[in-house]
C-alpha angles and dihedrals in degrees: 000000000000120000119231113267091240091059090059108035096059090064134220129278127248093260103013137062122224114235136179126334110260100174146004135205144155089284095057131267138324120224134189107236131189130206117252089220106032114191094014114140087219093058118104093200138064119248092263131030140171111237120199109203138186136154109275090241091064101030100101094114092049092049090050090050089053091054092051093047090052090054096047098040122129101059120111090212094060119072113261122245117208097188141270134281139185118229129183124239121224089258091054097255117138121245125203115220127194111200113214142171112275115235105206091184091066120222134322086245090060091053092049091051091050089056088072094229094309098102129228126296109277090238089061091044090055094049094047092045092052091051093048090050091052089051092047091048090056093045092049092045088054089056101256139122111211093210095189108058109156137133092268090058095050109087127203117223122184116255122248092238129069096257094106090229128131132230117227114230128183116238142166107064096175092117099037118128139190112269120238091240090059090061126070095217137052123233137172122302120271117278090212136056112222126208140021117329093226090065101038116121121235093249089053093054096043106029102023088238112147110171139130095302088056089065089051091054090051090049089055090054091049093049090049090054092049092051099044106020089234137097114255089232098045115136138163097254121064115241126201119231096265093050090046092054091045090055093051091052096046108111091200094061114104121214125213126216103219118251122227096058130099122278089243091055092048090050091050092052092049090051090055099040103052108138095224110067091213090063096046115106118254122234091260093052091048091051088060095045116125090239088070097039111144095004115136096000090131097030110162094151098104139027118280113278113268094022122111134183110268092245091048093050094050093047094046092048090052094048100042118123133182122263119244111216107226102143121106116242134235118272126189116286140156119256132223123265115271124268119282095233111221130155144157104302092344122085092192097065129092120255126220131212122206133259140188114273099230117051127160126238107259144193109202118203117206124219094234095254117148094218114118094209117111087252082083086085093096115172119001117218105194116199125197115261121277102235117219125233118262 
């Protein structure tokens, strides 16, 4: 059986062999790679890895992701990075390779799809949510906003015990940015929206504000999908990206907390999906929410936070590089009015509108207008999705 040309031309690493393609995105392709000397104490890599690859000439986003991963390393709820390497194509062109932890469980998005629209068991939702929160806490403490949290960017890695469960780890940092609180000064708002429209917070669409509460909003959308198997914005008609963003930013739109889930789960969603960022729960408050009571108290599924394998630590230390701050910072702005909380049989709950299932990652460039209406959107430059590893 012949291998695809792309599998061959990108070349192999010094101590790893490139395998089949397991994902593609705007950055390039993701390959499953295996170590040439698995189990050797002299090997710097695990037996299997996910390798993101792109020609050096178009590898800027991968190199940026490497810088972010270097700065957030050390958390067992964030995907591990084992370094970077240049390989040579058959035609002599150089290829940039980002070496990452392989998630054999696939993505959270895969698991949700397999549920057939029914959602995951609430016990699994709680475990995954707790892991994602621990990862977000670490990312935020390191001074970053992920900006593209969604089920496809949450990777499932087998646990170290024999339970057969998976640990949820946050991946794909290609759109991450420095948070305003990590900088000592305040600049203009970002000219670009980062991420996938389906998961953008209202203040991001209207005000171009994309800070720590924006990740919490996205988390609420992810938890809703885990619980129900459906996107919180799913609706019968198909909306294009501009209409989708317009809907998210419309203050008159009512959101609906789904029925059929526990009161604790509904309360957790409302805490994440408050329209005003200032009223949204922080990571720490969500960790103490009753929905997650008792989850992870005896968690022996992953290595202790902050600890890395000796080989990982040495490799990461050698490959670390400083971050160049290029992102605009948050400046003062007014926020939208809070949600009108309405639900089935409960006028105090949020109400959701629907949304198409498949939406591309997008960077939206504004036209420079000072209007706060959604017409600010200007031209929409839709990028192809950044596929996760696994």
